[in-house]
N, C-alpha and C positions, 0 to 999 in steps of 0.2 A: 414228397407228398404221398399220402396213402392212396392206393389205387385198388380197383377191382382186380382180384386174382382168382386163380382156380381154387386156392385154399379157402379164401374168404367170401367170395361172391361179389355182389354189386354195391355194397353199402358201407363204404368207409365212414367213420364217425363224423367227419366233416360234412359229408352229404346228408347223413341222418340229421345233423344239426340244422342244415339249411332247409331241408325239405320235409322234415317230420317233427322232431321234438324241440326244436330250438326257438319257437316263436312266442314263448311265454306260457305261464301256467293256465291261461284261459283259452288260448287259441292253438296250442300245440296238439298234434295228433299222437295217437298211440302207435307203437311199433307192432308189426306182426311178430309172431313167434320166430320166424326165420330171420327177420331183421335184428331182433333182440339177441338171438343166439349168435349171429355173425358179429354183432357189436362186442359182445362179451368175449368171444373167442379172440378177437383182435386185441382186446384189453389184456387178457391173461397172457397173451403172447408178447406183450410189450410193444405192439405195433404203433399205437397213436402217439403223437408228440404230447408233451405234458400240458400244453395250453389247450389243445383239442380235447384231451381226456378230461381235464378239469371242467371245461365248458359242458361236455356231455354229462358228466356226473351231476353238475349243478342244474342243468336243464331237466334231468330226470327227477331231481328233488322238487323242482318247481311244479312240474306237471303231475307228479305222483304216478308210480308205476302200477300197471294193471297186474292181476294175478298171472295172466298169460306171459307178460314180459318177465315177471319175477320167476315164473316156472322155467322159462327158457334160460335165465341166468343160473338158476339152480342146476339145471341139467348140464350146462357147460362147466360149472364149478365141479360137478360130480366126476367129470372126466379126469380132473386133476387131484381128486381126493383119494388118498390111500385108506381103504377101509380094512377093518379087522373085526370079524363078527364073533362075539363071545357065544359060548354054548347057551348061556342064559339069554332070554329075550328081555333086555332091560328097558326101562323108561328112559328116553333121551331127553335130557334137560337142556334146553337151548336158551340160556340166560344171555342178556346183552353183554357182548364181549368188552365193551368199554367201561363196564363196572359200576360200582356204587361209591358214593363219597360221603354219605351221612349216616346211614343205618347199617346194622350188622348184616352180614351175609349168612343165611341159615342153610344154604343148600348142601353144604358138606354134612352138617349135623343131621339134617332131615334125610339125606341120602343114606347115612349110616343107620339111622333108626328104621327107615324103610327096609334096608337090607337085612337088618336083624329080624324084621317081621316077615321076611321071605319075598320081598319085592326088590329085585335087582335094579340098580340105577346107574346111569352114566351121565357125566357132565363133560363139557368141552369148553375151553377158552384159550386165549393167547396170553400175551404179556404186555400190558399197557397199550391197549388198542386206541387209536384215534376215534373220536375227538377228545373224550374225557380223560382217557388214560388213567382210569381209577382202578381200584382193587376189584379183582374178579376171583373166580374159583381157584385159579393157580396160586394166588398170593395167600389165601387162607391155608391151602394145603402146604405151601412152602413153610409157613409159620408153624404148622403142626409137625414138621419134619418128615413130610411125605414126599417121595420121589414124584416129580411132575413132568420132567422132560423125557417122556417115554416114547418108544416107538408104538405105532398102532397095535402091533402084535402083543407088546407088553401091556398095553392098556386093556386089551381084551382078556388077557390072562389075569390081570388085576380084578376085572369085573367078575370073572368066574370064581376066583379065589376068595375075594372079600365080599362080593355082593354090591360093591360100589367101585366104579372105575372112572378114571380121568383120561381124556384124550387131549393132547397138546397140539394146537393148530399148526405151529411151524413144522411139525413132523407128519401131520396128516393132510395139510392143505398148503403146501409151500407156495403155490401160485397166488393164493389170496394173501399170504404173509408178505409176498414180494411187493404188494401194492400199498403197504403201510405208509411209506414215505409220501406217496402222492396223496393219500388220504389226509395225512397230517398237514400238508400244504393247503388242502381245501379249507380246513377250519370248520366244517359242518359235517353232520352225518350224511351218508349217502345210502344208496340201496345195498352197498356192500355190508353195512352194519346190520341189515336185515337178513341177507342170504347166508352170511356166515353162521348165524344161529341155527340154520336149517341144514347144516352140512351132514349130520347124521353119520359120523365115521364108524359107528358100531352096527349100522344097518338095523337099527331098532324099528319096531313096528308101532311104537307109541311115542308121541312127542308131547312134552309138557313145556309150555311157553307162557309168556306174559304179554300184556298189552295195556295201553293207556285208555283205550275206549273200544267198544264192541266192533265198530266198522273195521278197525285195524285187525282185530282177531279174525273177522270174516275174510279179510283180504289174505291173511296168512293161510287160513284153511283152504281157501280157493286156490292158493298157490300150490299147495300139496296136490290138489286135484288136477291142476294144469301141468304139473311136472310129469315128465315121462320116465324119470329115474327114481322118484320117491318110493321108498318101501313102506312108508307110514300108512297104517290103516286106521289109526285112531289119534285124534288130537284133542288135548285138553288145555285150554288157555284161561288165564285169570288175570285180574288187575293186580299187578305187582308193585311193590315199593320201588321207587326210582326206576320203574320199567323192568325190574329184575324178576327172577323167578322165585320171589319171596312174597307170599300173599300179604296184602296190607290190611291193617285193622279196620274194622267198621263194616259197612255194606260193600260186598265184593261181588262183582259179576263174574260168572264162570261160563265159558262156552265149550261145548262138547260136540265133536264131529266123529262119526264112524263112517268109513268109506261105504258109499252106496246109500247113505242116509242123509237127511237134512240136518243142518246145524240146529242144535238146541242150546238154549242158554237159561240160566237161572241165577238167582241171587242167594248168597249166603250172608248171614250176619255173624261175623266172627266172634262177637261176645257169646253167642250160643255154643261156641266150640272152645271156650276157655280163653278167649283172647279179648278180655274186657279192659282194653287200654288203648292208647293212641300211638300213632307212629312215632311221635316225639319220645315216647318211653323206650323206643328201640334204637335211639341214636347212640353212636359210639364216637370216641375221639380218634381212635386208630382202627380203621375198618378191618384191615387184614389181621393185625395183632389181637385186637379185642374179639373179633369173630372166632379166631382160633381158640382163644381162652374160653369163650362162651361154649364153643363146640365141645371142648374137653370136659368142662364142668357139667354140662347138661347130660351128655351121654354117660358120664360117670355117676350120675345121680347126686351130684354135689350142688346142684342149683335147681330151685323150684320157684320160679318167678315168671315175669312176663316173657323173658327170653326162652325159658323152657317151654312155656305154652306156645310160643311162636314156632319153635322147632317141631313140637308135636303136631300142630296144625299143618305145617308144610310137609311133614312126613305123611300125614293123612292124605294130602292132595296127591302125592306120588303113588301111594297105595291104591287110591281110588282111580287114578289115571290108568293104571295097568289093568284094572278090573279085578284086583285082588280084594276089593271091598265094594259093595254095591251102593255105598253112600259115603259122604264125608264123615258122618257120625260114626259109622262102622269103622272106617279107616282110622279115625282118631282113637277109638277104643283099642284097636290093634297096635297103634303106635305107642300109646301109653303103656300097654302090656310089655312091649319090647323094651321100653326104657326101664320099667320096673324090674324086669328079669335080669338086667345086666348084660344082655346080649349086644346092645348097641356099643357098650364099652369094649366088648370083645372085638367087634368089627373095626373100631378105631385102632386097637392094638394090631390087628391083622393088616390094616392099611399101612401102618407105620413100618411094619416088618417086611412088607412086600419088596 
């Protein structure tokens, strides 16, 4: 049985279940920062038995974690994350690690276009993460013939050389990777699906993420504020397709936070930015393979359709997020110029040759 120890403190997961989080989504109490930090330290150390761990993860899903709890989880995770900071200060794209299953992934193409426009971008993902185990950044890059199973130092070098870099979770966060089997047995998303997107292995100061509804965006932004290890000073989040970091067509909510300031939000109408179509128009049969083909065609100037518009708009969000454009409109103009110049195609060639 798990006990209080000098390393962990007074709160084994079973005690937290009994006295704090385990009484149901309406009557459960929230953990203090210290309790949450101790709990996650025990988890990454492999201390709880599988039954207790599963119950704890499910109880936290029921009650919904506070930013203070999530911030504590992020701080414990950070102790086990191997970071490598590129010379560039890139936009950190924290897409959902369990991927997409219906629509194309635009992040690689958008990142290359942004890089061509002078905005460095990094992305990070794993390989078939529970629960969806669908296609993510890694799989699009694999289809493009890009090296993905990089050390963090190689990822940082890629970012500086190409302007777009990819960090591979098994190599920068092995403690989180080790929990995949337990997560698979759960069968539902847990707070791990949230915090892994906030890992920030490049120590970027700008985070770009996605949300289903504004209260979730606020919770993530407050998590950065509650974290003692977060290096992020600016967060831009928007409503993404399938919860991914690809802006969805139609009316889209954007939330912006700068450290020391209040959260601001505004709506954009994507038809105003050349995205006059529906999400259905962006469906693909083979997410990884088709997304790779779309990436190559768009950055090479061989495609001028809804997919090309979607890439340009998503590049504009990255350019705007870093502050390299003062509006989405201005970012879109910059992105279209980068596409027209052929420089985005050059960035793809550099990525492949890295």
